[in-house]
BANUTOR-938635 format. One record per residue (C-alpha): residue number from 1; residue in one letter; x, z negated, y. Coordinates in pm, 1 decimal, always signed. Example, Ala and Ser with C-alpha at 12.3 -4.5 7.8 and 13.67 -1.06 7.14 Angstrom:
<site><nr>1</nr><rest>A</rest><east>+1230.0</east><up>-780.0</up><north>-450.0</north></site>
<site><nr>2</nr><rest>S</rest><east>+1367.0</east><up>-714.0</up><north>-106.0</north></site>
This chain:
<site><nr>1</nr><rest>M</rest><east>+12353.9</east><up>-3676.0</up><north>+13053.6</north></site>
<site><nr>2</nr><rest>K</rest><east>+12447.9</east><up>-3993.5</up><north>+12868.5</north></site>
<site><nr>3</nr><rest>V</rest><east>+12224.1</east><up>-4295.2</up><north>+12810.3</north></site>
<site><nr>4</nr><rest>F</rest><east>+12318.7</east><up>-4661.2</up><north>+12796.6</north></site>
<site><nr>5</nr><rest>E</rest><east>+12073.3</east><up>-4909.7</up><north>+12643.6</north></site>
<site><nr>6</nr><rest>S</rest><east>+12094.8</east><up>-5283.7</up><north>+12604.0</north></site>
<site><nr>7</nr><rest>S</rest><east>+11863.6</east><up>-5575.6</up><north>+12531.7</north></site>
<site><nr>8</nr><rest>C</rest><east>+11891.7</east><up>-5948.6</up><north>+12482.7</north></site>
<site><nr>9</nr><rest>T</rest><east>+11685.5</east><up>-6265.2</up><north>+12500.9</north></site>
<site><nr>10</nr><rest>F</rest><east>+11731.4</east><up>-6538.5</up><north>+12758.5</north></site>
<site><nr>11</nr><rest>E</rest><east>+11642.4</east><up>-6889.5</up><north>+12641.3</north></site>
<site><nr>12</nr><rest>Y</rest><east>+11434.6</east><up>-6954.6</up><north>+12953.9</north></site>
<site><nr>13</nr><rest>P</rest><east>+11066.2</east><up>-6899.0</up><north>+13034.1</north></site>
<site><nr>14</nr><rest>W</rest><east>+10969.2</east><up>-6582.7</up><north>+13221.4</north></site>
<site><nr>15</nr><rest>A</rest><east>+10876.3</east><up>-6779.9</up><north>+13536.1</north></site>
<site><nr>16</nr><rest>N</rest><east>+11229.4</east><up>-6924.3</up><north>+13557.0</north></site>
<site><nr>17</nr><rest>V</rest><east>+11390.8</east><up>-6586.4</up><north>+13495.7</north></site>
<site><nr>18</nr><rest>S</rest><east>+11173.1</east><up>-6407.9</up><north>+13751.7</north></site>
<site><nr>19</nr><rest>I</rest><east>+11265.3</east><up>-6666.3</up><north>+14018.2</north></site>
<site><nr>20</nr><rest>A</rest><east>+11636.4</east><up>-6671.7</up><north>+13927.4</north></site>
<site><nr>21</nr><rest>N</rest><east>+11643.8</east><up>-6291.4</up><north>+13953.5</north></site>
<site><nr>22</nr><rest>W</rest><east>+11647.8</east><up>-6327.6</up><north>+14335.8</north></site>
<site><nr>23</nr><rest>R</rest><east>+11967.5</east><up>-6534.1</up><north>+14312.2</north></site>
<site><nr>24</nr><rest>K</rest><east>+12141.0</east><up>-6295.4</up><north>+14072.7</north></site>
<site><nr>25</nr><rest>Y</rest><east>+12405.3</east><up>-6189.6</up><north>+14326.2</north></site>
<site><nr>26</nr><rest>G</rest><east>+12458.6</east><up>-6529.1</up><north>+14490.5</north></site>
<site><nr>27</nr><rest>S</rest><east>+12734.1</east><up>-6787.7</up><north>+14465.7</north></site>
<site><nr>28</nr><rest>W</rest><east>+12603.9</east><up>-6916.8</up><north>+14131.5</north></site>
<site><nr>29</nr><rest>N</rest><east>+12711.9</east><up>-6588.3</up><north>+13969.7</north></site>
<site><nr>30</nr><rest>T</rest><east>+13091.5</east><up>-6584.0</up><north>+13941.4</north></site>
<site><nr>31</nr><rest>Q</rest><east>+13078.4</east><up>-6251.8</up><north>+13755.2</north></site>
<site><nr>32</nr><rest>S</rest><east>+12932.1</east><up>-6052.4</up><north>+14047.9</north></site>
<site><nr>33</nr><rest>T</rest><east>+13229.6</east><up>-6070.3</up><north>+14283.7</north></site>
<site><nr>34</nr><rest>H</rest><east>+13207.8</east><up>-5691.9</up><north>+14329.8</north></site>
<site><nr>35</nr><rest>V</rest><east>+12876.3</east><up>-5734.6</up><north>+14518.6</north></site>
<site><nr>36</nr><rest>V</rest><east>+12957.4</east><up>-5755.1</up><north>+14889.5</north></site>
<site><nr>37</nr><rest>A</rest><east>+12603.9</east><up>-5772.3</up><north>+15032.4</north></site>
<site><nr>38</nr><rest>V</rest><east>+12237.3</east><up>-5752.7</up><north>+14936.8</north></site>
<site><nr>39</nr><rest>D</rest><east>+12000.8</east><up>-5645.1</up><north>+15214.3</north></site>
<site><nr>40</nr><rest>T</rest><east>+11622.5</east><up>-5647.9</up><north>+15179.5</north></site>
<site><nr>41</nr><rest>L</rest><east>+11485.2</east><up>-5326.0</up><north>+15327.8</north></site>
<site><nr>42</nr><rest>S</rest><east>+11116.5</east><up>-5390.3</up><north>+15261.0</north></site>
<site><nr>43</nr><rest>R</rest><east>+10887.3</east><up>-5630.8</up><north>+15080.7</north></site>
<site><nr>44</nr><rest>S</rest><east>+10513.5</east><up>-5584.6</up><north>+15022.2</north></site>
<site><nr>45</nr><rest>V</rest><east>+10276.5</east><up>-5877.3</up><north>+14981.4</north></site>
<site><nr>46</nr><rest>D</rest><east>+9901.3</east><up>-5933.4</up><north>+15033.3</north></site>
<site><nr>47</nr><rest>P</rest><east>+9841.6</east><up>-5831.1</up><north>+15398.8</north></site>
<site><nr>48</nr><rest>R</rest><east>+9549.0</east><up>-6077.4</up><north>+15436.7</north></site>
<site><nr>49</nr><rest>T</rest><east>+9723.9</east><up>-6393.2</up><north>+15322.1</north></site>
<site><nr>50</nr><rest>G</rest><east>+10092.3</east><up>-6302.8</up><north>+15338.7</north></site>
<site><nr>51</nr><rest>I</rest><east>+10142.2</east><up>-6426.7</up><north>+14981.6</north></site>
<site><nr>52</nr><rest>L</rest><east>+10160.2</east><up>-6279.6</up><north>+14633.9</north></site>
<site><nr>53</nr><rest>T</rest><east>+9829.3</east><up>-6298.4</up><north>+14448.3</north></site>
<site><nr>54</nr><rest>R</rest><east>+9762.5</east><up>-6272.8</up><north>+14075.8</north></site>
<site><nr>55</nr><rest>H</rest><east>+9627.1</east><up>-5919.5</up><north>+14122.6</north></site>
<site><nr>56</nr><rest>L</rest><east>+9892.6</east><up>-5785.6</up><north>+14357.1</north></site>
<site><nr>57</nr><rest>K</rest><east>+10240.5</east><up>-5682.5</up><north>+14258.2</north></site>
<site><nr>58</nr><rest>L</rest><east>+10531.1</east><up>-5781.9</up><north>+14478.1</north></site>
<site><nr>59</nr><rest>R</rest><east>+10737.3</east><up>-5474.3</up><north>+14563.3</north></site>
<site><nr>60</nr><rest>T</rest><east>+11084.2</east><up>-5520.4</up><north>+14711.5</north></site>
<site><nr>61</nr><rest>E</rest><east>+11337.4</east><up>-5259.7</up><north>+14813.0</north></site>
<site><nr>62</nr><rest>R</rest><east>+11698.9</east><up>-5369.4</up><north>+14854.4</north></site>
<site><nr>63</nr><rest>L</rest><east>+12032.7</east><up>-5211.4</up><north>+14942.3</north></site>
<site><nr>64</nr><rest>I</rest><east>+12320.8</east><up>-5349.6</up><north>+14737.3</north></site>
<site><nr>65</nr><rest>T</rest><east>+12674.0</east><up>-5297.7</up><north>+14868.9</north></site>
<site><nr>66</nr><rest>C</rest><east>+12953.1</east><up>-5308.9</up><north>+14608.6</north></site>
<site><nr>67</nr><rest>K</rest><east>+13331.7</east><up>-5281.1</up><north>+14606.7</north></site>
<site><nr>68</nr><rest>Q</rest><east>+13445.3</east><up>-4978.8</up><north>+14407.1</north></site>
<site><nr>69</nr><rest>N</rest><east>+13654.1</east><up>-5044.6</up><north>+14099.4</north></site>
<site><nr>70</nr><rest>A</rest><east>+13696.8</east><up>-4694.9</up><north>+13964.7</north></site>
<site><nr>71</nr><rest>P</rest><east>+14006.7</east><up>-4514.4</up><north>+13835.1</north></site>
<site><nr>72</nr><rest>R</rest><east>+14213.6</east><up>-4328.3</up><north>+14093.0</north></site>
<site><nr>73</nr><rest>W</rest><east>+14125.2</east><up>-3985.8</up><north>+13947.0</north></site>
<site><nr>74</nr><rest>L</rest><east>+13753.7</east><up>-4058.7</up><north>+13983.0</north></site>
<site><nr>75</nr><rest>M</rest><east>+13796.4</east><up>-4200.4</up><north>+14335.1</north></site>
<site><nr>76</nr><rest>K</rest><east>+13960.1</east><up>-3871.4</up><north>+14440.5</north></site>
<site><nr>77</nr><rest>I</rest><east>+13662.9</east><up>-3676.6</up><north>+14305.9</north></site>
<site><nr>78</nr><rest>V</rest><east>+13398.1</east><up>-3891.1</up><north>+14476.8</north></site>
<site><nr>79</nr><rest>G</rest><east>+13582.6</east><up>-3920.3</up><north>+14806.4</north></site>
<site><nr>80</nr><rest>G</rest><east>+13771.5</east><up>-4246.3</up><north>+14766.6</north></site>
<site><nr>81</nr><rest>A</rest><east>+13524.7</east><up>-4470.4</up><north>+14952.2</north></site>
<site><nr>82</nr><rest>E</rest><east>+13602.1</east><up>-4839.9</up><north>+14906.7</north></site>
<site><nr>83</nr><rest>E</rest><east>+13236.6</east><up>-4946.8</up><north>+14917.4</north></site>
<site><nr>84</nr><rest>S</rest><east>+12943.1</east><up>-4799.6</up><north>+14731.5</north></site>
<site><nr>85</nr><rest>Y</rest><east>+12570.8</east><up>-4840.2</up><north>+14784.9</north></site>
<site><nr>86</nr><rest>V</rest><east>+12286.9</east><up>-4883.8</up><north>+14538.1</north></site>
<site><nr>87</nr><rest>R</rest><east>+11914.2</east><up>-4871.3</up><north>+14614.9</north></site>
<site><nr>88</nr><rest>E</rest><east>+11706.2</east><up>-5112.5</up><north>+14407.4</north></site>
<site><nr>89</nr><rest>V</rest><east>+11325.8</east><up>-5114.4</up><north>+14396.8</north></site>
<site><nr>90</nr><rest>S</rest><east>+11169.9</east><up>-5404.5</up><north>+14212.2</north></site>
<site><nr>91</nr><rest>S</rest><east>+10816.1</east><up>-5484.9</up><north>+14111.1</north></site>
<site><nr>92</nr><rest>V</rest><east>+10691.8</east><up>-5828.2</up><north>+14005.8</north></site>
<site><nr>93</nr><rest>D</rest><east>+10361.5</east><up>-5829.8</up><north>+13820.9</north></site>
<site><nr>94</nr><rest>P</rest><east>+10249.9</east><up>-6191.8</up><north>+13776.0</north></site>
<site><nr>95</nr><rest>Q</rest><east>+9947.2</east><up>-6097.4</up><north>+13566.6</north></site>
<site><nr>96</nr><rest>Q</rest><east>+10143.7</east><up>-5894.1</up><north>+13311.4</north></site>
<site><nr>97</nr><rest>Q</rest><east>+10447.2</east><up>-6120.9</up><north>+13354.8</north></site>
<site><nr>98</nr><rest>T</rest><east>+10698.4</east><up>-5844.6</up><north>+13413.6</north></site>
<site><nr>99</nr><rest>V</rest><east>+10979.1</east><up>-5794.1</up><north>+13658.8</north></site>
<site><nr>100</nr><rest>T</rest><east>+11087.5</east><up>-5430.3</up><north>+13669.6</north></site>
<site><nr>101</nr><rest>L</rest><east>+11399.8</east><up>-5326.1</up><north>+13859.7</north></site>
<site><nr>102</nr><rest>R</rest><east>+11482.4</east><up>-4961.4</up><north>+13917.6</north></site>
<site><nr>103</nr><rest>S</rest><east>+11813.0</east><up>-4878.3</up><north>+14080.9</north></site>
<site><nr>104</nr><rest>M</rest><east>+12006.3</east><up>-4567.7</up><north>+14165.0</north></site>
<site><nr>105</nr><rest>N</rest><east>+12343.4</east><up>-4506.3</up><north>+14321.2</north></site>
<site><nr>106</nr><rest>L</rest><east>+12347.0</east><up>-4360.7</up><north>+14671.4</north></site>
<site><nr>107</nr><rest>T</rest><east>+12724.4</east><up>-4320.0</up><north>+14697.0</north></site>
<site><nr>108</nr><rest>G</rest><east>+12854.5</east><up>-4012.9</up><north>+14515.8</north></site>
<site><nr>109</nr><rest>S</rest><east>+12509.0</east><up>-3920.2</up><north>+14386.3</north></site>
<site><nr>110</nr><rest>N</rest><east>+12589.1</east><up>-3550.3</up><north>+14433.8</north></site>
<site><nr>111</nr><rest>I</rest><east>+12867.6</east><up>-3592.5</up><north>+14175.0</north></site>
<site><nr>112</nr><rest>I</rest><east>+12728.0</east><up>-3858.6</up><north>+13943.5</north></site>
<site><nr>113</nr><rest>S</rest><east>+12378.4</east><up>-4001.1</up><north>+13920.5</north></site>
<site><nr>114</nr><rest>V</rest><east>+12315.8</east><up>-4342.2</up><north>+13766.0</north></site>
<site><nr>115</nr><rest>Q</rest><east>+11950.1</east><up>-4438.9</up><north>+13729.5</north></site>
<site><nr>116</nr><rest>E</rest><east>+11898.6</east><up>-4781.0</up><north>+13577.6</north></site>
<site><nr>117</nr><rest>T</rest><east>+11580.7</east><up>-4961.3</up><north>+13471.1</north></site>
<site><nr>118</nr><rest>V</rest><east>+11570.7</east><up>-5330.9</up><north>+13384.6</north></site>
<site><nr>119</nr><rest>V</rest><east>+11259.9</east><up>-5512.6</up><north>+13260.4</north></site>
<site><nr>120</nr><rest>Y</rest><east>+11218.8</east><up>-5887.6</up><north>+13215.2</north></site>
<site><nr>121</nr><rest>S</rest><east>+10913.3</east><up>-5992.0</up><north>+13011.8</north></site>
<site><nr>122</nr><rest>P</rest><east>+10812.0</east><up>-6281.5</up><north>+12784.8</north></site>
<site><nr>123</nr><rest>D</rest><east>+10976.3</east><up>-6251.6</up><north>+12444.3</north></site>
<site><nr>124</nr><rest>P</rest><east>+10706.9</east><up>-6188.0</up><north>+12179.8</north></site>
<site><nr>125</nr><rest>S</rest><east>+10869.6</east><up>-6435.8</up><north>+11938.5</north></site>
<site><nr>126</nr><rest>S</rest><east>+10834.7</east><up>-6723.5</up><north>+12185.7</north></site>
<site><nr>127</nr><rest>P</rest><east>+10658.5</east><up>-6608.2</up><north>+12504.3</north></site>
<site><nr>128</nr><rest>K</rest><east>+10642.6</east><up>-6953.1</up><north>+12665.4</north></site>
<site><nr>129</nr><rest>T</rest><east>+11013.2</east><up>-7037.6</up><north>+12630.3</north></site>
<site><nr>130</nr><rest>K</rest><east>+11209.9</east><up>-6710.5</up><north>+12606.2</north></site>
<site><nr>131</nr><rest>T</rest><east>+11242.3</east><up>-6393.5</up><north>+12813.6</north></site>
<site><nr>132</nr><rest>R</rest><east>+11328.9</east><up>-6047.4</up><north>+12686.4</north></site>
<site><nr>133</nr><rest>F</rest><east>+11573.4</east><up>-5838.6</up><north>+12888.4</north></site>
<site><nr>134</nr><rest>Q</rest><east>+11569.3</east><up>-5460.9</up><north>+12839.9</north></site>
<site><nr>135</nr><rest>Q</rest><east>+11806.0</east><up>-5227.6</up><north>+13021.4</north></site>
<site><nr>136</nr><rest>D</rest><east>+11862.8</east><up>-4856.3</up><north>+13014.5</north></site>
<site><nr>137</nr><rest>A</rest><east>+12066.3</east><up>-4628.1</up><north>+13233.4</north></site>
<site><nr>138</nr><rest>Q</rest><east>+12075.3</east><up>-4251.6</up><north>+13251.7</north></site>
<site><nr>139</nr><rest>I</rest><east>+12413.0</east><up>-4126.1</up><north>+13369.4</north></site>
<site><nr>140</nr><rest>T</rest><east>+12453.2</east><up>-3764.1</up><north>+13472.3</north></site>
<site><nr>141</nr><rest>A</rest><east>+12767.0</east><up>-3601.5</up><north>+13614.5</north></site>
<site><nr>142</nr><rest>Y</rest><east>+12737.7</east><up>-3278.7</up><north>+13811.5</north></site>
<site><nr>143</nr><rest>G</rest><east>+12997.8</east><up>-3006.7</up><north>+13838.6</north></site>
<site><nr>144</nr><rest>A</rest><east>+13116.6</east><up>-2669.5</up><north>+13724.3</north></site>
<site><nr>145</nr><rest>F</rest><east>+13342.3</east><up>-2797.2</up><north>+13447.3</north></site>
<site><nr>146</nr><rest>S</rest><east>+13158.8</east><up>-2951.3</up><north>+13153.8</north></site>
<site><nr>147</nr><rest>K</rest><east>+13473.9</east><up>-3122.6</up><north>+13018.7</north></site>
<site><nr>148</nr><rest>I</rest><east>+13523.7</east><up>-3309.6</up><north>+13346.6</north></site>
<site><nr>149</nr><rest>C</rest><east>+13153.8</east><up>-3397.3</up><north>+13361.4</north></site>
<site><nr>150</nr><rest>G</rest><east>+13168.7</east><up>-3521.2</up><north>+13003.6</north></site>
<site><nr>151</nr><rest>A</rest><east>+13477.1</east><up>-3733.7</up><north>+13078.6</north></site>
<site><nr>152</nr><rest>I</rest><east>+13309.3</east><up>-3885.6</up><north>+13385.5</north></site>
<site><nr>153</nr><rest>E</rest><east>+12991.3</east><up>-3960.6</up><north>+13188.6</north></site>
<site><nr>154</nr><rest>D</rest><east>+13186.1</east><up>-4112.6</up><north>+12896.8</north></site>
<site><nr>155</nr><rest>W</rest><east>+13393.3</east><up>-4332.1</up><north>+13130.0</north></site>
<site><nr>156</nr><rest>S</rest><east>+13077.9</east><up>-4434.0</up><north>+13320.5</north></site>
<site><nr>157</nr><rest>V</rest><east>+12888.8</east><up>-4534.3</up><north>+13004.4</north></site>
<site><nr>158</nr><rest>E</rest><east>+13186.6</east><up>-4739.8</up><north>+12885.4</north></site>
<site><nr>159</nr><rest>R</rest><east>+13221.8</east><up>-4908.9</up><north>+13225.8</north></site>
<site><nr>160</nr><rest>F</rest><east>+12845.8</east><up>-4964.2</up><north>+13245.1</north></site>
<site><nr>161</nr><rest>G</rest><east>+12859.1</east><up>-5144.9</up><north>+12910.5</north></site>
<site><nr>162</nr><rest>Q</rest><east>+13144.6</east><up>-5368.2</up><north>+13027.7</north></site>
<site><nr>163</nr><rest>N</rest><east>+12961.8</east><up>-5448.1</up><north>+13351.3</north></site>
<site><nr>164</nr><rest>A</rest><east>+12634.8</east><up>-5512.4</up><north>+13166.1</north></site>
<site><nr>165</nr><rest>L</rest><east>+12807.0</east><up>-5777.6</up><north>+12953.5</north></site>
<site><nr>166</nr><rest>K</rest><east>+12956.2</east><up>-5941.1</up><north>+13264.6</north></site>
<site><nr>167</nr><rest>G</rest><east>+12615.5</east><up>-5917.8</up><north>+13432.9</north></site>
<site><nr>168</nr><rest>R</rest><east>+12445.2</east><up>-6099.9</up><north>+13145.7</north></site>
<site><nr>169</nr><rest>L</rest><east>+12708.4</east><up>-6374.7</up><north>+13148.2</north></site>
<site><nr>170</nr><rest>G</rest><east>+12672.3</east><up>-6410.6</up><north>+13522.8</north></site>
<site><nr>171</nr><rest>F</rest><east>+12294.8</east><up>-6420.8</up><north>+13506.5</north></site>
<site><nr>172</nr><rest>E</rest><east>+12314.6</east><up>-6688.6</up><north>+13235.0</north></site>
<site><nr>173</nr><rest>S</rest><east>+12509.6</east><up>-6906.3</up><north>+13479.5</north></site>
<site><nr>174</nr><rest>V</rest><east>+12247.4</east><up>-6838.7</up><north>+13750.1</north></site>
<site><nr>175</nr><rest>L</rest><east>+11970.5</east><up>-6937.5</up><north>+13506.6</north></site>
<site><nr>176</nr><rest>E</rest><east>+12157.7</east><up>-7253.6</up><north>+13409.7</north></site>
<site><nr>177</nr><rest>M</rest><east>+12214.8</east><up>-7356.1</up><north>+13773.9</north></site>
<site><nr>178</nr><rest>S</rest><east>+11856.9</east><up>-7269.3</up><north>+13866.7</north></site>
<site><nr>179</nr><rest>S</rest><east>+11721.2</east><up>-7473.5</up><north>+13576.4</north></site>
<site><nr>180</nr><rest>K</rest><east>+11939.9</east><up>-7768.6</up><north>+13678.5</north></site>
<site><nr>181</nr><rest>A</rest><east>+11817.8</east><up>-7741.7</up><north>+14038.9</north></site>
<site><nr>182</nr><rest>F</rest><east>+11453.3</east><up>-7743.1</up><north>+13922.5</north></site>
<site><nr>183</nr><rest>R</rest><east>+11519.0</east><up>-8047.2</up><north>+13698.6</north></site>
<site><nr>184</nr><rest>D</rest><east>+11687.6</east><up>-8230.1</up><north>+13987.5</north></site>
<site><nr>185</nr><rest>M</rest><east>+11396.4</east><up>-8151.2</up><north>+14220.7</north></site>
<site><nr>186</nr><rest>K</rest><east>+11145.5</east><up>-8282.1</up><north>+13966.3</north></site>
<site><nr>187</nr><rest>L</rest><east>+11348.7</east><up>-8600.9</up><north>+13921.5</north></site>
<site><nr>188</nr><rest>E</rest><east>+11365.6</east><up>-8651.4</up><north>+14297.8</north></site>
<site><nr>189</nr><rest>E</rest><east>+10990.5</east><up>-8590.9</up><north>+14332.4</north></site>
<site><nr>190</nr><rest>G</rest><east>+10915.3</east><up>-8831.4</up><north>+14047.6</north></site>
<site><nr>191</nr><rest>G</rest><east>+11141.8</east><up>-9100.8</up><north>+14191.8</north></site>
<site><nr>192</nr><rest>W</rest><east>+11003.2</east><up>-9054.2</up><north>+14542.1</north></site>
<site><nr>193</nr><rest>R</rest><east>+10642.8</east><up>-9088.9</up><north>+14428.6</north></site>
<site><nr>194</nr><rest>R</rest><east>+10701.6</east><up>-9422.1</up><north>+14252.5</north></site>
């Protein structure tokens, strides 16, 4: 098993980041062209009111469909499927101000398992204006030959790091567009009220 860890700070408040998270794979993110579809499988909210309350966490389960971009030798091992599937379970805790995303690959999981956890929370240095991003992934290859498993894990950690950098850049653009949209809405509301 190999582990990938990464962290950074976004220069946006937690509320903005937690909202923009739902647009992470949309058209505002030019770095996520490998994501073909995002389907919501389930979402839990307060059954009495149908809304998220301060004491209830929002739990969402999604299926993310991606285009494979793996080397030919690895594609032969995992069956050569053009699309891969990832299950993501997220939890939003408004009281603790955390968004926790846990994802795992469904495609090829009998050969390689990738279990990722991402947490967004207010940055301790400036909790009202910055958000801390923490990411870790455990990557485990299965097989009879440890050298092949090691090569698959090493390649996967390297690729995960490259994709994590692209993901951060893409999410920055989503945050920027989201922030602009909120500013524009406030300006329109202010102008309309006058």
